[in-house]
N, C-alpha and C positions, 0 to 999 in steps of 0.2 A: 187756976193758973197753969198747973202741970198739963192739963188737957189742951190748953191753947198752944203751949210750946210744942206738944206732940203733933198737933194739927199743922202748925207752921213747918215743923221739920219734915213732916210727911209730904207736904206740898213742895218744899224745896227739893227733897229727895226725888219725888216723882218727876219734876221738871228737869232735874239734872239727868235722870235716867233716860228721859226722852231725848234730851240733847245728845247724850252719848250714843244712843242707838242711831240717831240721825247721822252723827259723825262717822259711825261705823259704815253706814250706807254710802256716805261720801267717799270714804276710803276705798270701798269696793269699786265705786264708779271711777275713782282716780286710777286704780290699777287697770281697770278695763280700758280706759282711755289711753293709758300708757302702752298697753299691749297693742291696741289698734293703731296708734300713731307710730310707735316703734322708734328706732334710731336714737339719736342723741336727745331729742325732745322727750321721748318716752322715758329714757333713762333719767333725765332731769326731773320729770314728774315723780318718779318712784323715789329718787334721792330726796326730794323735798318732803314727800310723805313720810319717809322713814326718819329723816333727821329733824325736821321741824314739827310736823303735824303730830306724830306719835308722842313725842315728849310732852307736848302741851296736853294732849288728850289723856295720857297716863296720869299726869299731875292733877288734872281736873277730876278724873275718875277717883283718885285717892281721896280727894276732898269730899266727894259725894258718898263714898263708902263710909267715911268717918261720920258724916251726918246721919246716914242710915243706921249705923251702929248705935249712935247716941239715941236716936229715936226708939230703937228696939229696947235699949236699956231702960229708958224712961217709961215706956209703956208696958214693960214686963213681958214682951214677946219672947218666945223661945222658938228658934228655928232649928230644924234638923236635929232634934233631940228625941231620944227614945222615951216612951212612956212606960211606967211600971205597971200600969193597969192592963189586965188581960181581957181580951175581948171574947165574947161567947158566940162567935160566928159559926163554929163547927159543932156546937152542942145542940 
């Protein structure tokens, strides 16, 4: 049962990460379009991205971070930790 939950959470987290990476690309394209268009229209595009789009993306990102942390806790993964084992590479 625990393995099924981990697999489902992994898939949800992976899909969410892909969506967020895609939205980052859309943000970049939006800024590039605003720079090329310029004027009041470009300003309106940037204002929309900053006020509406980013707030939604940050909220969604927080949800997927929590899902990823739950998955790591259930599976026993440890990321960015130091190991107490010494390697024998230099001997």
